[in-house]
C-alpha positions as CSV (number, residue, x, y, z in Angstrom):
1,M,221.0,45.8,131.2
2,L,220.4,42.9,129.3
3,R,217.7,44.9,127.5
4,F,220.2,46.8,125.6
5,I,222.0,43.8,125.1
6,T,220.1,41.5,122.6
7,P,219.4,45.0,120.2
8,F,223.1,45.7,120.3
9,L,223.7,42.5,119.0
10,L,221.1,42.4,116.4
11,G,222.5,45.4,115.6
12,C,225.9,44.8,115.0
13,L,225.3,41.2,113.6
14,L,222.8,42.7,110.9
15,S,225.2,45.1,109.6
16,T,227.5,42.9,108.6
17,R,224.8,41.7,105.5
18,L,225.9,44.4,103.1
19,L,230.0,43.6,103.9
20,A,229.0,39.8,103.0
21,A,227.4,40.5,99.9
22,D,230.4,40.0,97.1
23,P,233.3,38.0,99.1
24,A,236.5,38.9,97.6
25,P,238.2,36.7,94.8
26,A,239.6,33.8,95.7
27,E,242.9,34.1,93.7
28,E,243.7,37.8,95.9
29,P,244.0,36.6,99.4
30,A,246.8,39.2,100.4
31,A,243.7,42.1,99.8
32,E,243.1,42.2,103.7
33,P,243.6,45.8,105.1
34,E,246.1,45.4,108.3
35,P,244.1,48.6,110.0
36,V,240.8,46.5,110.5
37,L,242.0,44.1,112.4
38,Q,243.4,46.9,114.8
39,G,240.3,49.3,114.7
40,G,238.1,48.2,116.7
41,L,234.9,47.6,115.6
42,L,233.8,50.7,114.5
43,G,237.3,50.6,112.2
44,A,235.8,47.1,111.0
45,L,232.4,48.6,110.6
46,A,233.9,51.6,108.9
47,D,236.4,49.9,106.8
48,G,233.3,47.1,105.3
49,L,230.5,49.6,104.9
50,D,233.3,51.6,102.2
51,S,234.0,48.3,100.5
52,A,230.8,47.5,100.4
53,A,229.5,51.1,99.1
54,K,232.1,50.7,96.1
55,E,230.8,47.2,95.4
56,L,227.0,48.3,95.3
57,D,224.8,48.8,92.4
58,L,222.9,52.2,92.7
59,D,221.0,52.7,90.2
60,A,217.8,53.4,90.9
61,H,215.8,50.7,88.7
62,L,212.6,51.0,90.5
63,V,212.5,54.9,89.3
64,D,213.3,54.6,86.0
65,A,210.5,51.7,86.0
66,W,208.1,54.4,87.4
67,R,209.4,57.3,85.1
68,L,208.7,55.2,82.2
69,R,205.3,54.3,83.2
70,T,203.8,57.8,83.7
71,D,205.4,58.6,80.9
72,R,203.6,55.8,78.4
73,A,200.6,57.0,80.5
74,G,200.8,60.8,79.9
75,K,200.7,60.0,76.0
76,E,197.9,57.0,76.4
77,V,196.0,60.3,78.4
78,E,197.0,62.7,75.3
79,R,195.4,60.1,73.0
80,L,192.7,59.5,74.8
81,V,191.7,63.2,74.5
82,D,192.5,63.2,71.0
83,R,190.2,60.7,70.1
84,H,187.3,61.6,71.5
85,S,185.2,64.8,70.1
86,V,182.4,66.9,72.2
87,S,180.0,65.0,71.4
88,D,181.5,62.0,72.3
89,T,182.6,63.2,75.5
90,L,179.2,64.1,76.3
91,Q,177.4,60.6,75.1
92,L,180.6,59.1,77.4
93,V,178.8,61.7,80.2
94,V,175.2,60.5,79.9
95,D,176.7,56.3,80.1
96,F,178.4,56.8,82.9
97,T,175.7,58.4,84.5
98,T,173.1,56.2,83.5
99,L,175.3,53.2,84.9
100,T,175.9,54.7,88.1
101,V,171.8,55.9,88.5
102,A,171.3,52.5,87.3
103,W,173.2,50.8,90.6
104,A,172.6,53.2,93.2
105,G,168.8,53.2,92.2
106,S,168.5,49.5,92.5
107,F,170.8,49.3,95.5
108,A,168.2,52.2,97.1
109,V,165.3,50.3,96.3
110,L,166.5,47.3,97.7
111,N,167.9,48.8,100.8
112,L,164.4,50.3,101.6
113,L,163.2,46.7,101.0
114,G,165.5,44.9,103.2
115,R,165.7,47.9,106.1
116,W,161.2,47.0,105.7
117,V,161.9,43.2,106.1
118,F,163.7,43.5,109.0
119,A,161.6,45.8,110.8
120,R,158.7,43.8,110.1
121,S,161.0,40.7,111.0
122,Q,161.8,41.8,114.7
123,R,158.2,41.9,115.6
124,T,158.0,37.8,115.6
125,R,158.5,36.2,119.0
126,W,161.0,33.7,117.6
127,L,163.5,36.6,116.8
128,Q,163.1,38.9,119.6
129,P,165.6,37.3,122.2
130,R,168.0,36.5,119.6
131,N,170.3,39.5,119.9
132,R,172.6,38.0,117.4
133,V,170.3,36.7,114.9
134,K,168.9,40.0,114.4
135,G,172.9,41.4,114.8
136,L,173.1,39.1,111.4
137,L,169.6,40.0,109.6
138,G,170.4,44.1,110.2
139,Y,173.6,43.4,108.2
140,L,172.2,40.8,105.3
141,L,169.1,42.4,104.3
142,P,169.8,45.9,104.2
143,Y,173.2,45.6,102.9
144,T,174.4,42.3,102.0
145,L,171.6,41.0,99.7
146,P,171.1,44.8,98.1
147,A,174.6,44.5,97.1
148,L,174.7,41.1,95.2
149,A,171.2,42.0,93.5
150,A,172.1,45.5,92.7
151,L,175.8,44.5,90.1
152,P,173.4,42.2,87.9
153,L,170.8,44.9,87.6
154,T,173.8,47.6,86.2
155,L,175.4,44.4,84.1
156,Y,171.8,44.2,82.3
157,A,171.6,47.8,81.6
158,S,174.9,47.8,80.0
159,R,173.9,45.5,77.5
160,F,172.1,48.4,76.2
161,L,175.1,50.7,75.6
162,D,177.5,50.9,73.3
163,P,181.3,49.5,74.7
164,S,183.2,52.7,75.8
165,I,185.3,54.3,77.8
166,A,182.5,55.6,80.1
167,R,180.9,52.2,80.1
168,A,183.7,50.4,81.3
169,M,184.4,53.0,84.4
170,G,180.9,52.7,85.4
171,L,180.6,49.5,85.6
172,S,184.2,49.4,87.2
173,L,183.0,51.7,90.0
174,S,180.0,49.4,90.5
175,Y,181.5,46.3,91.1
176,A,183.9,48.3,93.1
177,T,181.3,49.4,95.7
178,S,179.4,46.4,95.5
179,S,182.6,44.5,96.6
180,G,183.2,46.7,99.0
181,L,179.7,46.7,100.7
182,F,179.4,42.9,100.2
183,S,182.9,42.6,102.0
184,T,181.9,45.1,104.8
185,S,178.7,43.2,105.8
186,I,179.9,40.1,105.7
187,I,183.1,40.9,107.6
188,L,180.6,42.6,110.3
189,C,178.3,39.4,110.2
190,L,181.0,37.6,111.7
191,I,181.9,40.0,114.6
192,T,178.2,40.0,115.7
193,L,178.3,36.0,115.9
194,F,180.9,36.8,119.2
195,D,178.0,39.4,120.9
196,A,177.8,37.5,123.4
197,G,178.8,38.3,127.2
198,H,182.5,39.6,128.2
199,K,182.7,40.1,124.5
200,R,180.0,42.6,124.0
201,R,182.3,45.5,124.5
202,A,185.2,44.4,122.1
203,V,182.1,44.2,119.8
204,A,180.8,47.2,120.0
205,A,183.9,48.6,119.4
206,I,184.7,47.0,116.4
207,R,181.3,47.6,115.2
208,R,181.9,51.0,115.7
209,L,185.4,51.6,114.4
210,A,185.6,48.8,111.3
211,P,182.5,49.9,108.6
212,R,183.7,52.9,107.3
213,P,187.3,51.9,106.9
214,L,186.2,48.1,105.9
215,F,184.1,49.7,103.3
216,L,187.2,51.7,101.8
217,I,189.3,49.0,101.6
218,G,186.7,46.7,99.9
219,F,186.2,49.3,97.5
220,L,189.6,50.2,96.9
221,A,190.9,46.5,96.1
222,A,188.2,45.6,94.0
223,W,188.1,48.6,92.2
224,S,192.5,48.0,91.5
225,D,191.5,44.2,90.5
226,A,188.5,45.6,88.2
227,L,191.2,48.0,86.2
228,T,193.6,45.2,85.4
229,S,191.1,43.8,83.7
230,P,191.6,42.8,79.7
231,Q,188.8,44.6,79.2
232,I,189.1,47.5,81.1
233,A,192.7,48.2,79.7
234,R,192.1,48.2,76.1
235,Q,189.5,51.3,76.3
236,L,191.7,53.2,78.8
237,G,195.6,51.8,78.0
238,G,197.8,49.6,80.2
239,N,199.6,52.3,81.5
240,I,197.0,54.3,82.6
241,T,195.3,51.2,84.7
242,S,198.2,49.9,86.2
243,S,199.2,53.4,87.6
244,I,195.8,54.0,88.5
245,A,195.5,50.0,90.2
246,V,198.6,50.4,92.0
247,L,198.2,53.7,93.9
248,T,194.2,52.7,95.0
249,G,196.2,49.3,95.8
250,L,198.8,50.9,97.9
251,T,195.6,53.5,99.4
252,A,194.0,50.2,100.4
253,T,196.7,48.9,102.3
254,F,197.7,52.1,104.2
255,I,193.8,52.4,105.2
256,F,194.2,48.3,106.6
257,A,197.3,48.7,108.2
258,S,195.5,51.7,110.4
259,L,192.1,49.7,111.0
260,V,194.4,46.9,112.4
261,L,196.1,49.4,114.6
262,R,193.0,51.1,115.7
263,L,191.3,47.2,116.6
264,R,194.5,45.7,118.4
265,R,193.1,46.3,121.9
266,P,189.0,45.2,120.8
267,V,190.4,42.0,118.6
268,A,193.1,41.0,121.7
269,H,190.0,40.8,123.5
270,L,187.8,38.9,121.7
271,I,191.0,36.0,121.6
272,R,192.2,36.1,124.9
273,N,188.7,36.8,127.3
274,R,186.5,33.1,127.6
275,S,184.4,32.0,130.4
276,L,185.6,32.1,134.0
277,K,185.8,27.9,134.0
278,D,187.6,27.9,131.0
279,R,190.1,30.1,132.0
280,L,190.6,28.0,135.4
281,G,190.8,24.4,133.3
282,H,193.0,25.3,130.6
283,R,195.2,27.5,131.9
284,A,198.1,26.5,128.9
285,V,195.1,27.5,126.0
286,Q,194.7,30.6,127.7
287,E,198.4,31.5,128.3
288,T,198.8,30.7,124.8
289,L,195.7,32.8,123.7
290,R,197.2,36.1,125.7
291,I,200.5,35.3,124.0
292,F,198.9,35.8,120.6
293,S,196.6,38.2,121.8
294,N,199.6,40.5,122.3
295,L,201.2,39.4,118.8
296,W,198.2,39.1,116.6
297,Y,198.6,42.3,114.5
298,L,202.3,41.9,113.5
299,P,202.6,39.1,111.1
300,I,199.2,41.3,109.4
301,L,201.5,44.2,110.0
302,L,204.2,42.6,108.2
303,M,201.9,41.0,105.0
304,I,200.7,44.5,104.6
305,L,204.0,46.5,104.4
306,V,204.8,42.9,101.8
307,S,202.0,43.6,99.9
308,A,202.8,47.6,99.1
309,V,206.5,46.8,98.8
310,H,205.5,43.7,96.2
311,L,203.3,46.5,95.0
312,I,205.5,48.9,94.1
313,G,208.2,47.1,92.8
314,A,208.7,45.3,89.6
315,G,210.1,42.5,87.5
316,E,210.8,39.0,87.9
317,E,212.2,38.9,91.0
318,S,209.4,39.9,93.0
319,Q,207.7,37.3,93.4
320,K,210.7,35.1,94.9
321,A,211.1,38.8,97.3
322,L,207.4,38.0,97.9
323,Q,208.1,34.6,99.6
324,N,211.4,35.6,101.6
325,A,209.4,38.4,102.8
326,L,206.4,36.0,103.8
327,L,209.4,33.3,105.8
328,T,210.9,36.3,107.1
329,T,207.7,37.2,108.4
330,V,206.9,34.1,110.0
331,L,210.2,33.7,111.5
332,L,210.0,36.9,113.2
333,V,206.1,36.2,114.7
334,A,207.7,32.8,115.9
335,G,210.7,34.7,117.6
336,V,208.3,36.9,119.3
337,F,206.1,34.3,120.6
338,L,209.0,32.2,121.7
339,S,210.8,34.7,123.4
340,T,207.4,35.8,125.3
341,T,206.9,31.9,126.2
342,L,210.5,31.6,127.7
343,Q,210.0,35.3,129.6
344,H,206.6,33.8,130.8
345,F,208.3,30.2,132.0
346,L,211.4,32.1,133.7
347,A,209.1,35.0,135.0
348,P,209.9,35.0,139.1
349,Q,207.0,32.6,140.5
350,G,205.5,33.9,143.6
351,N,204.8,31.2,146.5
352,D,201.0,30.8,147.8
353,N,202.3,30.9,151.5
354,G,204.1,34.4,151.1
355,A,206.7,33.4,152.0
356,R,209.7,35.1,149.4
357,A,211.5,32.7,147.3
358,R,215.2,32.3,147.3
359,P,217.3,34.5,145.6
360,Y,219.9,33.1,144.3
361,M,217.6,30.8,142.8
362,E,215.9,33.8,140.9
363,L,219.4,35.0,140.0
364,L,220.2,31.9,138.1
365,R,216.5,32.1,136.4
366,S,217.4,35.2,135.3
367,L,220.8,34.1,133.9
368,A,219.3,31.1,132.1
369,H,217.4,34.1,130.5
370,A,219.4,36.3,129.6
371,L,221.6,33.3,127.9
372,L,218.6,32.0,126.0
373,R,218.0,35.3,124.9
374,V,221.4,35.6,123.3
375,V,221.2,32.5,122.0
376,M,218.0,33.0,120.6
377,A,219.1,36.5,118.9
378,V,221.7,34.7,117.2
379,A,219.6,32.0,115.7
380,F,217.2,34.4,114.7
381,I,219.8,36.5,112.6
382,E,221.7,33.1,111.4
383,L,217.9,32.0,110.0
384,L,217.2,35.7,108.8
385,G,220.4,35.6,106.6
386,R,219.8,31.7,105.6
387,I,216.3,33.4,104.2
388,W,217.7,35.8,101.8
389,G,220.5,33.5,100.6
390,F,223.9,34.7,103.1
391,S,225.1,32.9,106.6
392,V,226.7,35.2,109.6
393,L,228.6,32.8,110.8
394,D,229.9,31.9,107.5
395,F,231.3,34.9,107.7
396,A,232.3,35.6,111.1
397,M,234.2,32.6,110.4
398,S,235.7,32.5,107.2
399,N,236.5,36.4,106.5
400,S,239.0,38.2,107.9
401,L,236.6,41.4,108.1
402,G,234.4,39.4,110.1
403,K,236.5,37.9,112.2
404,A,237.1,41.1,113.4
405,I,233.8,41.8,113.9
406,S,232.9,38.8,115.2
407,N,236.0,39.2,117.4
408,S,235.1,42.2,118.5
409,V,230.9,41.9,119.1
410,S,232.0,38.7,121.1
411,T,234.4,40.7,123.3
412,I,231.5,43.4,124.2
413,G,229.1,40.8,124.7
414,L,231.3,38.9,127.0
415,I,231.9,42.3,129.0
416,L,228.0,43.4,129.2
417,M,227.0,40.0,130.2
418,V,230.0,39.6,133.0
419,T,229.4,43.1,134.2
420,W,225.4,43.0,134.4
421,L,225.8,39.5,136.4
422,L,228.4,41.2,138.8
423,W,225.5,44.0,139.4
424,V,223.0,41.7,139.6
425,V,225.4,39.3,142.2
426,L,226.2,41.9,144.5
427,D,222.8,44.2,144.1
428,T,221.0,40.6,145.4
429,A,223.1,40.3,148.0
430,I,222.9,44.1,149.4
431,Q,219.4,43.9,148.8
432,E,218.9,40.5,150.7
433,A,220.9,42.0,153.7
434,L,218.7,44.8,154.5
435,K,215.8,42.8,154.1
436,P,214.4,41.5,158.2
437,A,214.3,37.8,158.5
438,V,211.2,36.4,157.4
439,G,209.6,33.8,159.9
440,R,211.0,34.6,162.8
441,R,209.5,35.9,166.2
442,A,210.1,39.7,166.7
443,A,212.5,39.6,164.2
444,R,215.4,42.6,164.7
445,Q,215.1,45.5,161.9
446,P,218.7,45.9,160.4
447,S,220.9,48.2,162.1
448,T,221.3,51.6,160.9
449,R,224.9,51.2,159.9
450,V,224.0,48.5,158.0
451,R,220.8,50.5,156.1
452,T,223.6,53.5,155.9
453,I,226.7,51.9,154.5
454,L,225.2,49.1,152.0
455,P,223.0,51.8,150.1
456,M,226.4,53.9,149.5
457,L,228.2,50.8,148.9
458,R,226.0,49.7,146.4
459,N,225.8,53.2,144.3
460,A,229.3,53.1,145.0
461,V,229.4,49.2,143.3
462,K,227.2,50.5,140.2
463,V,229.5,53.7,139.4
464,I,231.9,51.1,138.8
465,L,231.0,48.9,137.5
466,I,229.7,51.6,134.9
467,V,232.6,53.2,134.4
468,I,235.0,49.6,134.0
469,C,232.2,48.5,131.0
470,T,231.9,52.2,129.6
471,I,236.2,52.0,129.1
472,T,236.3,48.3,127.8
473,T,233.5,48.6,125.5
474,M,235.3,51.9,124.0
475,A,238.7,50.0,124.3
476,N,237.1,47.3,122.1
477,L,235.5,49.9,119.5
478,G,239.0,51.6,118.6
479,I,238.2,54.8,120.7
480,N,241.3,55.7,122.4
481,V,240.9,55.7,126.2
482,A,244.2,56.8,127.3
483,P,243.7,60.9,126.5
484,L,240.1,60.4,128.9
485,L,241.5,58.4,131.6
486,A,244.4,60.9,132.0
487,G,241.5,64.0,131.5
488,A,239.5,61.8,134.5
489,G,242.8,61.8,136.4
490,V,243.7,65.6,136.1
491,I,239.6,66.2,137.2
492,G,240.0,64.1,140.3
493,L,242.9,64.9,141.6
494,A,241.6,68.8,141.5
495,I,238.0,67.7,142.9
496,G,240.3,66.3,145.8
497,F,241.7,69.8,146.6
498,G,239.3,71.9,146.5
499,S,237.0,69.7,148.6
500,Q,239.4,68.9,151.9
501,Q,236.1,69.4,154.2
502,L,233.6,67.5,152.3
503,V,236.0,64.5,152.2
504,Q,237.1,65.0,156.4
505,D,232.9,65.1,157.0
506,V,232.9,62.0,154.4
507,I,235.7,60.0,156.4
508,T,234.6,60.5,159.7
509,G,231.0,60.0,159.1
510,L,232.3,56.9,157.7
511,F,234.1,55.6,161.2
512,I,230.9,56.6,163.0
513,L,228.9,54.4,161.0
514,I,231.5,51.5,161.4
515,E,231.7,51.8,164.6
516,D,228.1,52.2,165.3
517,T,228.1,55.0,167.3
518,I,224.9,56.7,166.4
519,S,221.7,55.2,165.1
520,I,218.5,56.4,163.8
521,G,216.1,57.0,167.1
522,D,218.9,57.7,169.5
523,W,219.0,60.8,171.7
524,V,222.7,62.2,171.5
525,V,224.5,65.3,173.2
526,L,227.4,66.5,171.3
527,D,230.2,68.2,172.3
528,S,228.9,71.2,170.2
529,G,225.7,71.8,172.3
530,H,223.5,70.0,170.3
531,A,221.1,67.6,171.3
532,G,217.9,65.6,170.2
533,T,216.7,62.3,168.3
534,V,218.8,62.0,165.5
535,E,216.3,61.3,162.8
536,S,218.8,60.4,159.9
537,L,222.0,59.5,159.1
538,T,223.9,60.4,155.6
539,I,227.2,60.5,154.5
540,R,228.1,63.1,155.4
541,T,225.6,64.9,158.0
542,L,223.7,63.9,161.1
543,R,220.2,65.3,161.1
544,L,218.9,65.9,165.1
545,R,215.4,67.1,166.2
546,D,215.6,68.8,169.7
547,G,213.2,68.9,172.1
548,K,211.3,72.0,170.8
549,G,210.9,70.4,166.9
550,F,213.9,72.0,165.6
551,V,215.9,70.3,163.0
552,H,220.0,70.5,163.4
553,S,221.9,69.2,160.2
554,V,225.7,68.9,161.9
555,P,228.5,67.4,159.5
556,F,230.7,64.7,160.9
557,G,233.6,67.0,160.6
558,Q,232.8,69.2,163.6
559,I,231.6,66.2,166.0
560,K,234.5,65.5,168.3
561,A,232.6,63.7,171.3
562,V,228.9,62.5,171.2
563,T,226.8,60.9,174.2
564,N,224.1,58.6,173.4
565,Q,221.3,58.0,175.7
566,S,219.7,55.5,174.1
567,R,222.0,52.3,173.9
568,Q,220.6,49.3,175.4
569,F,219.3,50.5,178.9
570,A,219.4,53.6,181.3
571,Y,218.7,54.6,184.9
572,A,215.9,56.2,186.4
573,F,217.7,57.9,189.4
574,F,215.8,59.9,191.5
575,S,217.4,62.1,194.8
576,V,215.1,62.9,197.4
577,Q,215.9,65.5,200.3
578,F,214.0,65.0,203.7
579,T,214.2,67.1,207.0
580,Y,216.3,66.0,209.9
581,D,212.8,66.2,211.8
582,S,211.7,62.8,209.3
583,D,211.5,59.6,210.2
584,V,214.7,57.8,208.0
585,D,212.8,54.5,207.9
586,A,209.4,55.9,207.6
587,A,210.8,57.8,204.5
588,L,212.8,54.4,203.5
589,K,209.1,52.7,203.4
590,L,207.4,55.2,201.4
591,I,210.3,54.9,198.7
592,H,209.9,51.4,198.4
593,D,206.3,51.4,198.7
594,V,206.2,53.9,195.6
595,G,208.7,51.3,194.0
596,E,206.4,48.5,194.1
597,S,203.5,50.8,192.6
598,I,205.4,51.3,189.8
599,S,206.4,47.7,189.1
600,G,203.2,46.4,189.1
601,D,201.7,49.1,186.9
602,P,201.1,47.9,183.5
603,L,201.6,50.9,181.3
604,L,204.8,51.6,183.6
605,S,206.7,47.6,183.5
606,I,207.1,47.9,180.3
607,N,209.7,50.2,180.1
608,L,212.0,48.4,183.9
609,Q,214.6,45.7,183.8
610,G,214.2,45.4,187.3
611,P,213.3,46.3,190.8
612,L,214.0,49.5,192.5
613,Q,217.2,49.4,194.0
614,V,217.5,51.7,197.5
615,F,221.2,53.1,198.2
616,G,219.6,54.8,201.1
617,V,221.6,58.4,203.2
618,E,223.8,59.7,200.1
619,R,224.4,62.6,202.1
620,M,223.4,65.2,205.1
621,D,223.5,69.1,204.6
622,L,222.4,72.2,206.4
623,N,218.8,71.4,204.4
624,G,218.4,67.7,205.7
625,F,219.1,64.4,204.2
626,V,219.1,62.7,200.9
627,L,218.1,59.4,199.9
628,T,218.7,57.8,196.5
629,A,217.5,55.2,194.6
630,Q,217.4,54.0,190.7
631,F,215.4,51.8,188.6
632,R,217.1,49.8,185.2
633,T,215.3,50.8,182.7
634,I,215.0,50.6,178.5
635,S,216.4,53.1,176.7
636,G,214.0,56.7,176.6
637,G,211.9,54.9,179.9
638,Q,213.5,56.8,182.3
639,Y,211.5,59.7,181.8
640,A,207.9,58.4,181.7
641,V,209.7,56.1,185.3
642,S,211.4,59.2,187.0
643,R,207.9,61.4,186.3
644,A,205.6,58.5,187.8
645,F,207.6,58.5,190.8
646,N,207.6,62.1,191.5
647,E,204.2,62.2,191.5
648,R,203.5,59.0,193.5
649,L,206.1,59.9,196.2
650,K,204.8,63.6,196.6
651,K,201.4,62.3,197.1
652,K,202.4,59.7,200.0
653,V,204.5,62.4,201.8
654,D,201.8,64.6,201.3
655,Q,199.2,61.8,203.3
656,T,202.1,60.9,206.1
657,D,202.6,63.0,209.3
658,N,206.5,62.2,209.9
659,V,207.7,62.8,206.7
660,S,208.2,65.8,205.5
661,F,210.5,67.3,202.3
662,A,213.2,69.5,203.1
663,Q,213.0,73.4,201.8
664,L,216.3,75.1,200.4
665,Y,216.2,77.8,203.0
666,P,218.9,81.0,201.4
667,M,221.8,81.7,203.3
668,R,221.5,85.2,205.8
669,L,223.7,87.5,206.9
670,P,224.0,88.8,210.8
671,G,221.7,91.7,211.4
672,T,219.6,91.1,208.4
673,E,215.9,90.3,209.0
674,T,213.1,88.6,206.9
675,P,210.8,91.0,205.5
676,A,207.4,90.6,206.8
């Protein structure tokens, strides 16, 4: 929720910029509208925006200036066309072609010569193992030096031509092309210096993506600068050259912005990646570089935006606006850097021994982080206003409209903060109750009752807090919530009447969970005839898996009685019937021997909670006498013990002559015979 608090405060406080533009005159203190103080935040903002719209000067000065410049440039073009005849035009084409060919020919010859020298130098022993030096020479010899040398040769060739538009355009294009090649090669040479070790992949990515955009940026920027020179302006016209210079400058800024966005990851890799020794030995420096690597492109993009606005704008205030924009850029970068640093230092720190940190200390850390972020947001807005000539705090404290807005914003911010704090405290307490204890031998997992009730309670608290926060926020915004509450009450009443069985299931399930009657993993028998292992418990249903693997979902409202066969302990009860001619003492001894063998079995003894209890002769009937005994076992262990007891007793009886199991014979009526 904190992520939405700071942007909300920023938006609300920045919206007061227009409202503080022209304060009301001192001689009219009674002009404060009363509904502003009663309409909440939305009413105050709406009234303020209406009054500000009446006071703002909406004349399109910039559009008018560009329209006037375009008209004048069109007239200059008409004069150029009317001034030159067909023969003059042919001479202009010849002059422009001559200068272009002079520059291209000289650059091509020097480029081939540079490539030849570079290829010969690669064969030397001194240069072969030095990859960075080879990379530098690969740019300097074929591109940098030819670009520098081709421009003077072109200037020398222009001395034989008369001053004209073609001569001016040819020289400007030659200058722009040489500047683009020179700046691109120099930047790539600087990038090549980082071509070592773990930075090679980033350098390779930059060398692959940057050359063409860098050349276009250098070419357009240099051409824009050349067009504004007095010599070219006199030949073409001041409005034509200034318009073309602005368009080329804007194109260069847009290309530069796209290049910065494409290179943000490789450049960040170059900034933060250092050797392992430096990273381990200077952790503070490494963390600072990491933060800066994530933010390096933001000030450059802002500078590009400022440059674009400065190119489009006109007037005496452009320099002041540029200074304010630069200060805004610095303030924004400093704010982001400080926020990222605080987030790093106030982030949860993991313990080296693996122990879980105390949750409420982390809660206090999160609360301190939230308060610091709010303070930083308010300070950033105030400083930003001071840069542009207004004060948000003065407006909020001295103006009735500002007081209404600040009261509403502060109340909403306090509501959001208190709601977030309550949620974090309750959620932390519930999460800690659901976690098993750490550092204790044989730590017991939380009971099913806890694992079922607490998540349900967590969701209920979350919904209640969201509803209360939403209603109070809407009330402070000036929205009438009375119809909303009435409608919600009617809908809730209708849902309650239509879901009586659901309510019965929920209430019955709550009592079953509170009383801890059933837990996950228990073997239960319900009065409805279902029996099986409890797989899951929800707030409404019980899921059982029977002995055949089938899953039964039983609503709690249908459960009247529960037989839980898996609580604390169980009994493996044995009832064995022997014939009357069997020796009772020998039969008892066999039972004791089998019990001792089970107690000594390491696999079966883990299920036992005591020795075998032999009760003696339970009863006698027509078939023989019955001996009973039992083992006390853990829950669910009685089945394995019973099977092992029966198997071993059968083997013992088979090996004894004076003891035998009784057989049940059916009753025969007089006069009947048993068939052969």
